[in-house]
C-alpha positions in Angstrom: 0.0 0.0 0.0 3.0 2.3 -0.1 3.6 2.5 3.7 7.4 1.9 3.3 7.7 4.7 0.7 5.6 7.0 2.9 7.7 6.4 6.0 10.9 7.0 4.0 9.5 10.3 2.6 8.5 11.3 6.1 12.0 10.6 7.6 13.5 12.7 4.9 11.4 15.7 5.9 8.2 15.4 4.0 5.0 17.3 4.9 3.5 15.7 8.0 0.1 17.0 7.2 -0.3 14.1 4.9 -1.1 11.9 7.9 -4.9 11.3 8.0 -5.1 11.3 4.2 -3.3 7.9 4.0 -4.8 4.5 4.4 -8.1 5.9 5.7 -10.2 3.7 3.4 -9.2 0.3 4.8 -8.9 1.3 8.4 -12.4 2.7 8.4 -13.5 -0.9 8.7 -12.6 -0.7 12.4 -15.4 1.8 12.9 -17.8 -1.0 12.6 -15.7 -4.1 13.3 -13.7 -5.5 16.3 -11.6 -7.8 14.1 -10.8 -7.8 10.4 -9.5 -10.9 8.5 -8.2 -10.6 4.9 -7.7 -13.8 2.9 -5.6 -13.1 -0.3 -4.1 -15.2 -3.1 -1.9 -14.1 -5.9 -1.5 -16.3 -9.1 2.2 -16.8 -8.4 2.1 -17.3 -4.6 0.4 -19.2 -1.8 -2.9 -18.2 -0.1 -2.3 -16.0 3.0 -4.4 -14.7 5.9 -3.9 -11.2 7.4 -5.6 -10.7 10.8 -5.8 -7.8 13.2 -8.0 -6.4 16.0 -6.5 -2.9 15.5 -4.5 -3.0 18.7 -1.3 -1.9 17.0 -0.4 -5.5 15.9 -1.4 -7.9 13.2 -0.5 -11.4 12.1 0.1 -12.8 8.6 0.2 -16.6 8.1 -0.1 -19.1 5.3 -3.7 -20.4 4.9 -3.4 -24.2 4.9 -6.9 -25.2 6.2 -9.1 -22.6 4.6 -11.1 -22.9 1.4 -9.0 -22.1 -1.7 -10.2 -18.9 -3.3 -8.3 -19.4 -6.5 -7.3 -15.7 -7.0 -8.2 -12.4 -5.4 -9.1 -11.2 -1.9 -11.8 -11.9 0.6 -12.3 -9.5 3.6 -14.3 -10.7 6.7 -15.5 -8.2 9.2 -16.4 -9.3 12.8 -18.9 -6.6 13.6 -19.2 -4.8 16.9 -22.4 -5.4 19.0 -23.8 -1.9 18.3 -23.1 -2.1 14.5 -25.2 -5.1 13.6 -27.3 -2.8 11.3 -24.6 -3.5 8.7 -25.9 -7.1 8.5 -29.2 -5.8 7.2 -29.8 -6.0 3.5 -31.5 -2.6 3.4 -28.5 -0.8 5.1 -25.9 -2.5 2.9 -27.9 -1.5 -0.3 -28.1 2.1 1.0 -24.4 2.4 1.6 -23.5 0.9 -1.8 -26.0 3.1 -3.6 -24.7 6.2 -1.9 -21.0 5.7 -2.3 -20.4 3.3 -5.2 -23.5 3.6 -7.4 -21.5 4.4 -10.5 -18.3 2.3 -10.0 -17.2 0.6 -13.2 -17.0 -3.0 -11.8 -20.1 -4.8 -10.5 -20.9 -4.9 -6.8 -23.1 -7.9 -5.8 -24.9 -8.8 -2.6 -26.2 -12.2 -1.7 -29.9 -11.7 -1.0 -32.8 -14.0 0.0 -35.8 -13.9 -2.3 -39.1 -15.7 -2.7 -40.6 -17.4 -5.8 -43.7 -19.5 -6.6 -43.2 -23.1 -7.7 -45.7 -25.5 -9.2 -46.0 -28.9 -7.5 -45.9 -32.0 -9.7 -48.6 -34.7 -9.3 -46.2 -36.9 -7.3 -45.4 -34.0 -4.9 -49.1 -33.2 -4.5 -49.8 -36.8 -3.5 -46.9 -36.8 -1.1 -48.2 -33.5 0.3 -51.6 -34.9 1.2 -52.1 -36.6 4.6 -52.5 -40.4 4.4 -55.8 -40.5 6.4 -57.4 -38.2 3.9 -56.4 -40.4 1.0 -57.8 -43.6 2.8 -61.2 -41.8 3.6 -61.6 -40.9 -0.1 -61.0 -44.5 -1.1 -63.7 -45.8 1.3 -66.2 -43.2 0.0 -65.5 -44.2 -3.6 -66.2 -47.9 -2.7 -69.5 -47.2 -0.9 -71.1 -44.9 -3.4 -70.9 -45.6 -7.1 -71.5 -42.2 -8.9 -73.4 -41.6 -12.1 -72.8 -38.1 -13.6 -73.9 -36.3 -16.7 -70.9 -34.6 -18.0 -71.5 -31.3 -19.7 -69.1 -28.6 -20.8 -69.3 -26.6 -17.6 -68.5 -29.6 -15.4 -65.6 -30.5 -17.7 -64.2 -26.9 -17.2 -64.7 -27.2 -13.4 -62.8 -30.5 -13.3 -60.0 -29.0 -15.3 -59.8 -26.2 -12.8 -59.7 -28.8 -10.0 -56.9 -30.5 -11.7 -55.0 -27.2 -11.9 -51.6 -27.6 -10.3 -50.9 -26.3 -6.8 -48.1 -23.7 -6.2 -46.0 -23.1 -3.2 -43.7 -20.3 -2.1 -40.1 -21.2 -1.7 -37.1 -19.1 -0.5 -33.8 -19.1 -2.4 -30.6 -16.9 -2.5 -28.9 -15.2 -5.4 -26.3 -12.6 -6.1 -27.9 -9.3 -6.9 -26.0 -6.5 -8.7 -26.4 -3.2 -6.7 -24.8 -0.7 -9.1 -26.8 -1.2 -12.3 -27.0 2.5 -13.1 -24.3 3.4 -15.6 -22.4 6.8 -15.2 -24.2 8.4 -18.1 -22.1 11.6 -17.9 -19.0 9.8 -19.1 -20.6 9.1 -22.5 -20.8 11.5 -25.5 -23.9 13.8 -25.2 -24.7 13.1 -28.9 -25.2 9.4 -28.2 -27.6 10.0 -25.3 -31.4 10.2 -25.8 -33.9 12.2 -23.8 -35.3 8.9 -22.5 -31.8 8.0 -21.2 -31.5 11.4 -19.4 -35.0 11.0 -18.0 -34.2 7.5 -16.6 -31.0 8.6 -15.1 -32.6 11.7 -13.5 -35.3 9.6 -11.9 -32.8 7.1 -10.5 -30.6 10.0 -9.2 -33.3 12.1 -7.6 -36.2 9.7 -6.9 -38.5 12.2 -8.7 -41.7 10.8 -10.3 -41.7 13.4 -13.1 -39.3 13.9 -15.9 -36.9 16.8 -15.8 -37.6 20.1 -17.5 -34.2 20.8 -18.9 -30.7 19.2 -18.9 -27.1 20.5 -19.3 -24.4 18.0 -20.0 -20.8 19.3 -20.4 -17.2 18.7 -19.7 -14.5 21.2 -18.7 -10.9 20.8 -19.8 -7.7 22.8 -19.2 -6.4 23.7 -15.7 -9.0 21.5 -14.2 -10.9 18.6 -15.8 -14.3 17.5 -14.7 -17.6 16.4 -16.3 -21.0 17.5 -15.1 -24.6 16.7 -15.7 -27.2 19.3 -14.4 -31.0 19.0 -14.3 -33.8 21.5 -13.8 -36.8 19.8 -12.2 -40.4 20.5 -13.4 -41.6 21.7 -10.0 -40.0 23.4 -7.0 -39.9 21.4 -3.7 -42.3 22.8 -1.0 -39.3 23.5 1.3 -37.1 25.2 -1.2 -36.2 28.2 1.0 -36.3 26.5 4.4 -33.2 27.1 6.5 -32.9 23.5 7.7 -33.2 22.1 4.2 -30.0 20.8 2.5 -28.3 23.6 0.7 -28.0 22.0 -2.7 -28.6 18.8 -4.7 -25.2 18.5 -6.5 -23.3 15.3 -5.8 -19.5 15.4 -6.1 -17.7 12.3 -7.4 -14.0 11.6 -7.9 -13.5 9.0 -10.7 -17.1 7.9 -10.2 -16.6 7.3 -6.4 -19.0 9.4 -4.3 -17.2 11.9 -2.1 -19.8 14.4 -0.7 -23.1 16.1 -1.2 -24.6 19.4 0.2 -21.2 21.1 -0.3 -22.1 24.8 0.2 -19.1 25.9 -1.8 -20.1 24.0 -4.9 -23.1 26.1 -6.0 -24.8 29.3 -4.7 -28.0 29.2 -2.6 -30.2 30.7 -5.3 -29.4 27.7 -7.6 -30.3 25.1 -4.8 -33.0 23.6 -7.0 -30.5 22.4 -9.6 -29.9 18.6 -9.3 -27.0 16.7 -10.8 -23.5 15.3 -10.5 -20.0 16.6 -10.9 -17.2 14.1 -11.5 -13.6 15.2 -11.2 -10.5 13.4 -12.4 -8.1 15.7 -10.6 -9.1 15.4 -6.9 -7.5 12.7 -4.8 -9.9 9.9 -3.7 -9.1 10.1 0.0 -9.2 13.9 0.3 -10.9 15.0 3.5 -13.9 17.3 3.6 -12.0 20.1 5.4 -9.3 20.1 2.8 -11.9 20.0 0.0 -13.7 23.1 1.5 -10.5 25.1 1.3 -9.5 23.9 -2.1 -9.3 26.4 -5.0 -10.6 23.6 -7.3 -14.0 24.1 -5.7 -14.1 27.8 -6.7 -13.3 26.9 -10.3 -16.0 24.2 -10.4 -18.5 26.6 -8.8 -17.8 29.4 -11.3 -18.2 26.9 -14.2 -21.5 25.5 -12.8 -23.1 28.9 -12.3 -22.0 30.0 -15.8 -23.5 26.8 -17.4 -26.7 27.2 -15.4 -27.2 30.7 -16.6 -26.6 29.4 -20.2 -29.2 26.7 -19.6 -31.8 29.2 -18.4 -31.1 31.5 -21.4 -31.6 28.6 -23.8 -34.8 27.7 -22.0 -36.2 31.2 -22.4 -36.3 30.7 -26.2 -39.0 28.1 -25.7 -42.0 30.1 -24.4 -44.1 27.3 -23.0 -41.1 25.6 -21.2 -39.9 28.9 -19.8 -43.3 29.8 -18.5 -43.4 26.6 -16.5 -39.8 27.3 -15.3 -40.6 30.9 -14.3 -43.7 29.9 -12.4 -41.7 27.6 -10.2 -38.3 29.3 -9.9 -38.8 33.1 -10.4 -37.9 33.7 -6.8 -34.6 32.0 -7.3 -33.7 34.2 -10.3 -34.6 37.3 -8.3 -32.6 36.1 -5.4 -29.7 35.6 -7.8 -30.0 39.3 -8.9 -29.8 40.3 -5.2 -26.8 38.1 -4.4 -24.8 37.4 -7.6 -23.3 40.7 -8.9 -21.2 39.0 -11.5 -24.2 37.4 -13.3 -26.7 40.2 -12.5 -27.0 41.5 -16.1 -27.5 38.0 -17.6 -30.1 37.1 -14.9 -31.9 40.4 -15.6 -32.7 39.1 -19.1 -34.7 36.3 -17.6 -37.0 38.5 -15.5 -40.7 38.6 -16.4 -43.3 41.0 -15.1 -46.9 42.0 -15.6 -47.3 45.6 -16.8 -50.1 48.2 -17.3 -50.4 47.2 -20.9 -49.7 43.5 -21.2 -52.9 42.2 -19.4 -52.5 38.6 -18.2 -49.2 38.1 -20.2 -45.8 38.7 -18.7 -43.0 40.6 -20.5 -39.3 40.9 -20.2 -37.4 44.1 -19.5 -36.0 43.9 -23.1 -39.6 44.0 -24.5 -40.5 46.9 -22.2 -37.5 48.9 -23.4 -38.4 48.2 -27.0 -41.8 49.8 -26.4 -40.5 52.9 -24.5 -41.4 56.3 -25.9 -38.6 58.4 -27.3 -38.6 61.0 -24.6 -38.9 58.4 -21.7 -35.7 58.3 -19.6 -36.5 55.6 -17.1 -38.3 52.3 -16.6 -41.4 53.0 -14.5 -42.3 50.4 -11.9 -44.5 50.1 -8.8 -44.3 47.6 -6.0 -47.3 46.3 -4.0 -49.2 43.4 -2.7 -51.1 42.3 -5.8 -51.6 43.1 -9.4 -55.1 44.4 -8.8 -54.0 46.7 -6.0 -51.1 48.3 -7.8 -53.1 48.7 -11.1 -55.7 50.8 -9.2 -53.1 52.8 -7.2 -53.2 56.6 -7.3 -49.5 56.6 -8.2 -49.9 55.2 -11.7 -52.8 57.5 -12.7 -51.0 60.2 -14.5 -48.2 57.9 -15.8 -50.6 55.5 -17.5 -52.9 58.4 -18.7 -50.0 59.8 -20.6 -49.4 56.5 -22.3 -46.4 55.3 -20.4 -46.1 51.6 -19.4 -45.7 50.8 -15.7 -44.2 47.4 -14.5 -46.1 45.8 -11.7 -43.8 44.2 -9.1 -46.0 42.2 -6.7 -43.7 39.7 -4.9 -41.9 40.7 -1.7 -38.6 39.7 -3.2 -39.1 42.3 -6.0 -38.4 45.0 -3.5 -34.9 43.6 -2.9 -34.4 42.9 -6.5 -35.2 46.5 -7.6 -32.8 47.9 -5.0 -29.9 45.9 -6.6 -30.9 46.2 -10.3 -30.7 50.0 -10.5 -30.8 50.2 -14.3 -31.2 48.1 -17.4 -29.5 48.9 -20.8 -28.8 52.4 -19.6 -32.4 53.1 -18.5 -32.8 53.8 -14.8 -35.5 51.9 -12.8 -37.8 54.6 -11.5 -40.3 53.9 -8.7 -43.6 55.9 -9.3 -44.2 55.8 -5.5 -41.0 57.8 -4.6 -40.2 61.5 -4.8 -38.6 63.0 -7.9 -40.8 61.4 -10.5 -40.1 63.3 -13.7 -42.5 62.9 -16.6 -41.5 64.5 -19.9 -43.2 67.9 -20.2 -43.3 70.6 -22.8 -42.8 74.3 -22.1 -46.5 75.1 -21.7 -46.9 72.2 -19.2 -43.9 73.4 -17.2 -45.2 77.0 -17.1 -48.7 75.7 -16.0 -47.2 73.6 -13.2 -45.2 76.6 -11.9 -48.4 78.7 -11.8 -50.2 75.9 -9.8 -47.3 75.7 -7.3 -47.5 79.4 -6.7 -51.3 79.3 -6.4 -51.2 76.4 -3.8 -48.1 77.5 -2.0 -50.1 78.9 1.0 -52.3 75.7 1.3 -49.1 73.6 1.3 -47.7 75.6 4.2 -50.9 75.4 6.2 -51.2 71.6 5.6 -47.5 71.2 6.7 -48.2 73.2 9.9 -51.2 71.0 10.7 -49.5 67.7 10.0 -46.2 68.9 11.5 -43.8 66.0 12.0 -46.0 63.4 10.4 -44.7 64.5 6.9 -41.3 65.8 5.7 -42.8 68.2 3.3 -46.0 69.0 1.3 -45.9 69.8 -2.4 -48.0 70.1 -5.6 -48.1 66.7 -7.4 -47.6 66.0 -11.1 -48.6 62.3 -10.8 -52.3 62.5 -9.7 -55.4 62.6 -11.8 -58.4 61.4 -9.8 -57.1 61.2 -6.2 -56.9 64.4 -4.1 -53.6 63.6 -2.6 -51.1 60.8 -2.0 -48.1 59.9 0.3 -44.8 59.5 -1.5 -41.5 58.3 0.1 -38.0 59.7 -0.2 -35.6 58.5 -2.9 -33.4 56.4 -0.6 -35.9 55.3 2.1 -38.2 52.3 2.1 -41.3 52.3 0.0 -44.7 51.7 1.7 -44.6 48.1 0.4 -41.0 47.5 1.8 -42.1 48.9 5.2 -45.1 46.5 5.2 -42.7 43.6 4.4 -40.3 44.6 7.2 -43.0 45.0 9.7 -44.2 41.4 8.9 -40.8 39.9 9.7 -41.1 37.6 12.7 -37.5 38.2 13.8 -37.2 41.8 12.7 -34.8 44.3 14.4 -37.0 47.1 15.7 -34.1 49.4 16.1 -33.7 49.7 12.3 -37.4 50.7 11.8 -36.7 54.2 13.1 -34.2 55.4 10.5 -35.1 53.1 7.6 -38.8 53.7 7.8 -40.1 55.8 4.9 -39.8 59.6 5.2 -43.3 60.6 4.1 -44.1 63.4 1.8 -47.7 64.6 1.0 -48.4 65.5 -2.6 -51.6 67.3 -3.4 -53.6 67.3 -6.7 -54.1 70.9 -7.7 -56.8 69.9 -10.3 -59.0 68.2 -7.7 -62.1 70.1 -6.4 -61.4 69.0 -2.8 -58.0 70.7 -2.8 -59.4 73.8 -4.6 -62.2 74.1 -2.0 -59.7 73.7 0.9 -57.4 76.4 -0.7 -60.3 78.8 -0.8 -61.2 78.0 2.9 -57.6 78.6 3.9 -57.5 81.9 2.1 -60.6 83.0 4.2 -59.4 81.6 7.6 -56.3 79.4 7.9 -57.2 78.6 11.6 -60.6 77.1 10.7 -61.0 73.9 12.8 -62.9 72.1 10.1 -60.0 72.6 7.8 -57.7 71.0 10.3 -60.0 68.0 10.8 -60.4 67.5 7.0 -56.6 67.8 6.4 -55.9 65.1 9.0 -58.6 62.9 7.6 -57.2 63.3 4.0 -53.7 62.5 5.3 -54.9 59.3 7.0 -56.9 58.2 4.0 -53.9 58.8 1.8 -51.8 56.7 4.1 -54.1 53.8 3.6 -54.4 54.3 -0.2 -50.6 54.6 -0.6 -50.1 51.2 1.2 -49.1 52.3 4.7 -50.7 51.2 7.9 -52.3 53.6 10.4 -50.5 53.8 13.8 -53.9 54.2 15.6 -56.8 53.0 13.5 -59.2 53.8 16.4 -58.7 57.6 16.0 -59.3 57.3 12.3 -62.5 55.3 12.9 -63.8 57.9 15.3 -63.2 60.6 12.8 -65.2 58.7 10.2 -68.0 58.0 12.6 -68.3 61.7 13.5 -68.5 62.7 9.8 -71.2 60.1 9.2 -73.2 61.5 12.2 -72.7 65.0 10.7 -74.1 63.8 7.4 -77.1 62.1 9.0 -77.8 65.2 11.1 -77.3 63.4 14.4 -76.6 65.6 17.4 -73.1 64.9 18.8 -74.3 65.7 22.3 -76.7 62.7 22.3 -75.8 59.1 21.9 -72.1 59.6 21.2 -71.5 61.6 24.3 -69.7 58.8 26.1 -67.4 58.2 23.2 -64.0 59.4 24.1 -62.4 62.0 21.9 -58.7 61.6 21.5 -56.7 64.5 22.8 -54.6 64.9 19.7 -57.6 65.0 17.3 -58.7 68.6 16.4 -62.5 68.7 17.1 -65.0 69.8 14.6 -66.6 73.2 15.2 -69.9 73.1 17.2 -72.7 73.0 14.8 -75.7 75.2 15.2 -78.9 74.3 13.3 -79.6 72.1 10.4 -78.6 74.7 7.8 -75.1 74.8 9.2 -75.0 71.0 9.1 -75.9 70.8 5.5 -73.4 73.5 4.5 -70.6 71.6 6.3 -71.4 68.4 4.5 -71.2 70.3 1.2 -67.7 71.3 2.3 -66.8 67.7 3.1 -68.2 66.6 -0.3 
């Protein structure tokens, strides 16, 4: 085994770190056995027995009494008391399948099986008890039988004469490594059926694979790989306790390890397959392997080929649709984590937009439809396609004929933060400040006039809301809504704030400075805002104005996707307005209802005429 050479090298100053990587394969037998006996015979020599109980000594003697084995080696393990599971057929098959499924030479196990055997007439007679036979004879002597034989009776008699079968046990040698290492063959010679059969034996999946990539890498490092994309994502794809990946590493067709985190990134954990290297030593330890530069080279190649596979898959619309339904989150996670392949992965993204209806489109298709004067790619994030399509933020953008991308998965928020632009076009959120829609000179002039006209109202609203908003400004994005809440360019959006609040293990300390800085934008063309402006011109300290401004702010919060800090106060405000509309006196039934101290009260109403005029103001 090279012990002598190893010891000589060690005495001459060789690297002592080699200890632990030498002879491990054979000595691992003592993990399960107290004693190991090796019977071996060479063509040109006698038959010998090597025997050891791993106590630092061993014996070698000529085998004079044992059964001649002809040629070769027989190893006998005397198992420890607590390792008898290795006598079980199931456990042995499991070990061989895991580690030596693709070894070139056959591995056979003697197994016990059952089969059915037909009994001959003589055996049937022998099988019957003697008393039964004698009784039948007596009955035949006593009662002579006369029978009409028809066809049915003849068939019945034939059935009676049908031979008996018994189950018998027998032993045979069963080959355990029948699956051939398909990756060693030329890809041109392998059919889809061959790939499908191999995929099922490797993964125990009941469905065929969706796509396959078979390749070999040569040069500084040589290895062959076979990668499969399954048809459906496992239900526990992103669970922390789940195995990190499904790539098995082999060295010269001997299984070395699986779940190696360094072999493939987490976002590709759905890829299944094998990597077979010719360069790695067979008895390399896991620790050494983790630090090996070889793994980094393999990883880089695997990721590159996976991206190529997805790109090729995107050319087949039906197949890619199935793939994207199952693994879109993985692609988006890749954009968040893998900066090197971000541009290539961006080509694979698909979204619903304001113009595509039920179909999804790529960013490339969106850019091809952009207007000449459009600088950015407009998008909005939210809970659902229905919610974002009705959002106040998209009103003006869609009215002007611009397309808006709907991002409705929580991971889209993280994805958009990393993917800042595509083909030179900036990704622009329509829910954040600084939304610039292309305008001509007349539109710009008109907007300046509106800003001047509503300047006083903006100041009053800011004074009323105080620290609740960062600033109040005239909006260029609203059409039907009176106002909306936008967030600052670098803070969280309303949707991101909702996602972060929903985290079970969130860090509440970050909520303070990362939470969205809110800005109120008012619609100068809306009659509510015009009416409020006129009221403020008359009396900026009007209590009804204060109450209506706070009510509009809270309604905008809800419409913009935020949550109210105290929904109870908002509900009370609505109830009071309903009472006002119905002409119910506030001194009556609602007297015992507490009025929050920070809520500006409505002015005391006098008479029905005043009530009706106030409702007109609200309307």
